[in-house]
C-alpha positions in Angstrom: 74.5 91.7 100.8 76.2 94.7 103.0 75.7 98.0 103.3 77.5 101.3 101.3 78.9 103.0 104.7 79.4 101.2 107.3 81.0 101.9 111.4 84.3 100.2 111.8 83.8 98.0 115.0 87.2 98.9 116.6 87.9 102.6 115.7 84.2 103.4 115.6 85.0 105.7 112.1 83.1 105.3 109.4 84.1 104.1 106.0 82.6 102.9 102.5 82.6 99.2 102.2 82.7 98.6 98.1 85.0 98.4 95.7 85.1 97.4 91.9 85.8 93.8 92.4 82.9 92.9 93.8 80.5 95.7 94.1 77.7 95.3 91.6 74.9 98.0 92.8 73.2 100.0 95.6 70.0 98.4 96.6 67.5 100.4 95.1 68.7 102.4 92.7 69.3 102.1 89.0 72.5 100.4 87.3 73.1 103.6 86.0 72.3 105.7 89.1 74.8 103.1 90.8 77.1 103.3 88.4 77.5 107.1 88.5 78.1 106.8 92.5 80.3 104.3 92.4 82.7 105.8 89.5 82.6 109.1 92.1 83.5 107.0 95.4 85.9 104.8 93.4 87.6 107.9 91.3 87.9 109.7 94.7 89.6 106.4 96.9 92.5 106.2 94.8 93.4 110.2 94.6 96.9 110.6 95.5 96.0 111.7 99.4 94.4 108.7 99.9 97.1 106.2 98.9 99.6 104.6 100.7 102.6 102.6 98.8 104.5 100.5 100.3 108.5 100.5 99.2 109.3 96.6 99.2 113.1 96.3 101.0 114.5 92.7 102.6 112.4 92.1 105.3 109.1 94.0 104.9 105.9 93.5 106.0 102.6 95.2 105.4 99.4 94.3 107.0 96.1 96.0 106.4 92.7 95.7 107.6 90.6 94.6 104.4 87.3 96.5 106.1 89.0 100.1 106.0 91.7 99.5 103.1 91.5 98.5 99.6 94.6 96.7 98.5 96.4 96.6 94.7 99.1 94.3 94.1 101.8 96.1 91.5 103.9 93.7 90.3 107.0 96.2 90.8 109.4 93.2 92.2 109.9 91.9 89.3 112.8 88.9 89.5 112.3 88.4 93.5 110.0 86.3 95.3 107.0 87.3 96.9 105.7 85.9 100.0 102.0 86.5 101.1 99.6 84.7 103.7 96.6 85.7 104.2 94.6 85.5 107.5 90.7 86.4 108.5 90.3 87.4 112.4 87.3 86.8 113.8 85.6 89.9 114.6 82.3 91.7 114.9 79.7 92.2 111.8 79.6 95.3 109.9 77.4 97.9 110.5 
């Protein structure tokens, strides 16, 4: 269990820490109340002004911080090999 809103330990900025793949509800809220708010937050997150898209070229490298970014891979590299290495750095707890 973790908070819905966190303070990023490096930047100090507030961030929502929910995503549709893992968040199942909000503690103390009914399933319906949780679903309504979470759907609203998810719909805002995928608005064009909140989305960055990598245009892959030979030699491209992308790095993101999972504490403040959603990652959604698109299969737009048909016929090409995509190599991905995931690492986790030690860090501070999210509050």
